C-alpha positions as CSV (number, residue, x, y, z in Angstrom):
1,M,137.1,-96.5,140.0
2,L,136.6,-92.7,139.9
3,F,139.2,-92.4,142.6
4,V,141.8,-94.3,140.5
5,S,140.9,-92.4,137.4
6,V,141.4,-89.1,139.2
7,I,144.8,-90.2,140.5
8,G,145.7,-91.5,137.1
9,F,144.8,-88.1,135.5
10,G,146.9,-86.3,138.1
11,V,149.9,-88.7,137.5
12,T,149.6,-88.2,133.8
13,F,149.4,-84.4,133.7
14,G,151.2,-83.7,137.0
15,N,154.5,-83.0,135.4
16,R,153.1,-79.8,133.9
17,I,152.5,-78.3,137.4
18,T,155.5,-77.4,139.5
19,L,155.9,-78.5,143.1
20,D,155.5,-74.9,144.3
21,E,152.2,-74.6,142.5
22,Q,151.1,-77.9,143.9
23,I,152.0,-76.8,147.4
24,S,150.0,-73.6,147.0
25,L,147.1,-75.7,145.7
26,I,147.3,-78.1,148.7
27,E,147.3,-75.1,151.1
28,G,143.8,-74.2,149.8
29,V,142.8,-77.9,150.0
30,K,144.1,-78.0,153.6
31,N,142.1,-75.0,154.6
32,S,138.9,-76.5,153.1
33,A,139.7,-79.9,154.7
34,A,140.0,-78.2,158.1
35,I,136.7,-76.5,157.7
36,L,135.1,-79.6,156.4
37,F,136.5,-81.6,159.4
38,G,135.0,-79.1,161.8
39,V,131.7,-78.9,160.1
40,V,131.3,-82.7,159.9
41,A,132.2,-83.0,163.6
42,A,129.7,-80.3,164.6
43,W,127.1,-81.8,162.3
44,M,127.5,-85.2,164.0
45,A,127.3,-83.6,167.5
46,L,124.1,-81.7,166.6
47,V,122.3,-84.4,164.6
48,Y,123.4,-87.5,166.4
49,P,124.0,-86.6,170.1
50,E,122.5,-89.8,171.6
51,E,124.2,-92.0,169.0
52,L,127.6,-90.5,169.8
53,K,127.1,-91.2,173.5
54,N,126.1,-94.8,172.8
55,V,128.6,-95.6,170.1
56,L,131.2,-96.9,172.5
57,K,128.7,-98.8,174.6
58,E,127.3,-100.6,171.5
59,A,130.5,-102.5,170.5
60,D,128.3,-105.3,169.2
61,K,126.8,-103.0,166.5
62,P,129.9,-102.0,164.4
63,Q,127.9,-101.3,161.3
64,K,125.9,-98.6,162.9
65,S,129.0,-96.8,164.2
66,A,130.8,-97.3,160.9
67,R,128.0,-95.6,159.0
68,L,127.9,-92.8,161.6
69,F,131.6,-92.1,161.4
70,K,132.3,-92.7,157.7
71,A,132.1,-89.0,156.7
72,F,134.2,-88.1,159.8
73,Y,136.9,-90.7,158.9
74,I,137.1,-89.6,155.3
75,A,137.4,-85.9,156.4
76,S,140.1,-86.9,158.8
77,V,142.1,-88.7,156.1
78,S,141.7,-85.7,153.7
79,L,143.0,-83.4,156.4
80,L,145.9,-85.7,157.2
81,L,146.9,-85.9,153.6
82,A,146.7,-82.1,153.1
83,I,148.8,-81.5,156.2
84,C,151.5,-84.1,155.4
85,F,151.7,-83.4,151.7
86,P,154.0,-80.4,151.7
87,A,156.5,-81.9,154.0
88,C,156.6,-85.2,152.1
89,V,157.0,-83.5,148.8
90,R,159.9,-81.3,150.1
91,I,161.6,-84.3,151.6
92,A,161.3,-86.3,148.4
93,E,162.5,-83.3,146.4
94,K,165.6,-82.9,148.5
95,V,166.5,-86.5,149.3
96,G,165.7,-88.2,146.0
97,P,167.9,-88.1,142.9
98,V,167.2,-85.5,140.2
99,S,165.7,-88.2,138.0
100,L,162.8,-88.8,140.6
101,K,161.6,-85.1,140.5
102,P,159.3,-85.6,137.6
103,L,157.8,-88.7,139.3
104,V,157.4,-86.7,142.5
105,N,155.6,-84.0,140.5
106,R,153.2,-86.5,138.9
107,F,152.3,-88.4,142.1
108,G,152.1,-85.1,144.0
109,F,149.5,-83.8,141.7
110,G,147.6,-87.1,141.8
111,L,147.5,-86.8,145.6
112,V,146.2,-83.2,145.4
113,L,143.4,-84.4,143.1
114,A,142.7,-87.4,145.4
115,T,142.4,-85.2,148.4
116,V,139.9,-82.9,146.6
117,L,137.9,-85.9,145.6
118,L,137.8,-87.2,149.2
119,Q,136.4,-83.8,150.2
120,V,133.7,-84.0,147.6
121,W,132.9,-87.5,148.8
122,V,132.5,-86.3,152.3
123,L,130.0,-83.6,151.2
124,Y,128.1,-86.3,149.3
125,L,127.9,-88.5,152.4
126,V,126.7,-85.7,154.6
127,A,124.1,-84.7,152.0
128,V,122.8,-88.2,151.6
129,S,122.7,-88.8,155.3
130,T,120.9,-85.6,155.9
131,E,118.4,-86.4,153.2
132,F,117.6,-89.8,154.8
133,L,117.2,-88.1,158.2
134,R,115.0,-85.4,156.7
135,R,112.9,-88.0,155.0
136,D,112.5,-90.0,158.2
137,G,111.6,-86.8,160.2
138,L,114.5,-87.1,162.5
139,I,116.1,-83.7,161.6
140,A,113.1,-81.8,162.8
141,K,113.1,-83.8,166.0
142,R,116.9,-83.2,166.5
143,K,116.5,-79.5,165.8
144,T,113.7,-79.3,168.4
145,E,115.9,-81.2,171.0
146,A,118.9,-78.9,170.3
147,V,116.9,-75.8,170.7
148,A,115.4,-77.1,173.9
149,R,118.9,-77.9,175.3
150,L,120.1,-74.4,174.4
151,L,117.1,-72.7,176.0
152,H,117.4,-74.9,179.1
153,R,121.1,-73.9,179.5
154,K,120.3,-70.2,179.3
155,K,118.0,-70.3,182.3
């Protein structure tokens, strides 16, 4: 519901923001999406190394892998939207009739806000997952294992 509300807000007030301003906004969103994508991937590799190895072997447990990859999937979608947005807007601006430009403006800003909301959701998922792991004592165990692997490689 929040997602639809944010897109609705963007569509309602998007005509006040030019496409050039939207594209400069999405450039910042794209940079943060790329950073978030990398951080989530690194977080998964450090915190869940054994689960990542077993995820393809355990095809009979799709719920476990879905939970594990949810933040990664959302970060991927956010990055994809941020990368494709400028090209799609420019194409719609050039190809479509002049009467569609305000509509492109509105939906473009709605998409910018949706992408930002997706990134906030990824941060929430990572924070919640980390809290569950911390509470269960798994983070300390994973840190110890990661340090041991690093020290073992240096020898």
